[in-house]
C-alpha positions as CSV (number, residue, x, y, z in Angstrom):
1,M,-118.5,-34.0,38.8
2,K,-119.2,-34.7,42.4
3,T,-117.4,-37.7,44.0
4,S,-119.6,-40.1,46.0
5,V,-117.8,-42.4,48.4
6,E,-119.4,-45.3,50.3
7,F,-117.7,-47.3,53.0
8,Q,-119.4,-50.7,53.5
9,Y,-118.6,-53.1,56.3
10,F,-120.0,-55.5,58.9
11,F,-119.3,-55.3,62.6
12,D,-117.3,-58.5,63.1
13,C,-114.6,-57.5,60.6
14,P,-111.4,-56.8,62.4
15,H,-110.1,-54.6,59.5
16,A,-113.0,-52.3,59.1
17,K,-112.3,-49.8,61.9
18,A,-108.7,-49.2,60.7
19,T,-109.7,-48.8,57.1
20,L,-112.4,-46.4,58.0
21,G,-110.0,-44.4,60.0
22,N,-107.6,-44.2,57.0
23,L,-110.5,-43.1,54.8
24,H,-111.4,-40.4,57.4
25,K,-107.7,-39.2,57.2
26,V,-108.1,-38.7,53.5
27,V,-111.3,-36.7,54.1
28,E,-109.5,-34.6,56.7
29,E,-106.7,-33.9,54.1
30,G,-109.4,-32.3,51.9
31,L,-109.4,-34.9,49.1
32,L,-113.1,-35.5,49.8
33,D,-115.9,-33.4,51.1
34,P,-117.2,-35.0,54.3
35,G,-120.7,-34.8,52.9
36,D,-119.7,-37.0,50.0
37,L,-118.9,-40.0,52.4
38,K,-121.6,-42.5,53.3
39,V,-121.0,-45.3,55.8
40,T,-123.1,-48.4,55.4
41,V,-123.2,-51.2,58.0
42,V,-124.1,-54.4,56.2
43,T,-126.3,-56.1,58.9
44,D,-127.5,-59.2,57.1
45,I,-127.2,-61.3,53.9
46,D,-130.3,-59.7,52.4
47,L,-128.8,-56.3,52.4
48,A,-125.5,-57.7,51.2
49,E,-127.3,-59.3,48.2
50,R,-129.2,-56.1,47.3
51,I,-126.0,-54.0,47.3
52,H,-123.7,-56.6,45.7
53,F,-121.5,-56.4,48.8
54,Q,-117.9,-57.2,48.1
55,G,-116.8,-58.0,51.6
56,S,-115.7,-56.0,54.7
57,P,-114.3,-53.5,54.2
58,T,-115.4,-52.1,50.8
59,I,-114.9,-48.6,49.6
60,L,-117.0,-47.6,46.5
61,V,-116.1,-44.5,44.5
62,N,-119.0,-43.4,42.3
63,G,-120.2,-47.0,42.6
64,I,-116.9,-48.6,41.6
65,D,-115.0,-50.8,44.0
66,L,-111.8,-48.9,45.1
67,Y,-109.7,-52.1,45.2
68,S,-110.8,-54.0,42.1
69,G,-111.8,-51.0,39.9
70,K,-115.0,-52.7,38.9
71,T,-118.7,-52.2,39.5
72,P,-119.8,-54.9,42.0
73,E,-122.1,-57.5,40.4
74,T,-121.6,-60.5,42.8
75,L,-121.8,-61.1,46.5
76,H,-118.9,-61.7,48.9
77,Y,-120.0,-61.8,52.5
78,T,-116.6,-62.2,54.1
79,C,-113.8,-60.2,55.5
80,R,-111.6,-59.0,52.7
81,L,-107.9,-59.4,52.1
82,F,-106.1,-57.1,49.7
83,E,-102.7,-57.5,48.0
84,I,-101.0,-54.1,48.0
85,D,-97.4,-53.8,46.8
86,G,-97.0,-57.6,47.1
87,V,-98.2,-57.7,50.7
88,M,-101.5,-59.3,51.9
89,T,-103.4,-57.0,54.3
90,G,-107.0,-56.5,55.5
91,V,-106.5,-52.8,55.9
92,L,-106.4,-50.3,53.0
93,N,-103.8,-47.7,53.8
94,T,-104.2,-43.9,53.2
95,D,-101.7,-43.8,50.3
96,F,-103.6,-46.6,48.5
97,I,-107.0,-45.0,49.2
98,R,-105.8,-41.5,48.0
99,T,-104.3,-42.9,44.8
100,Q,-107.3,-45.0,43.9
101,I,-109.8,-42.2,44.6
102,D,-107.8,-40.0,42.3
103,A,-107.6,-42.7,39.6
104,L,-111.4,-43.5,39.8
105,R,-112.2,-39.8,39.8
106,D,-110.2,-39.3,36.6
107,R,-112.0,-42.3,35.0
108,S,-115.4,-40.8,35.8
109,H,-114.7,-37.6,34.0
């Protein structure tokens, strides 16, 4: 099964660029095909509502939020914070991204 990955963000989020850079590193490692990655800039609240935006940055794997492990159903138009290994951060690191993509891939099969 092909893995679809979508990176969603808005321009004013200070964590989006670093998280996208980490996602690109995972692509460069060969975990994902570059053609499987879509980047979506959430430019307004209307788009955010339509896509059930979870906040900036969001990474969806086959439609499932990489951080929460759930299909987005609500709207959160904010910069996101994540708790990873007991530490609050706005940037998803490469290890977390890699591990979660593998887990969500396995769930999809």
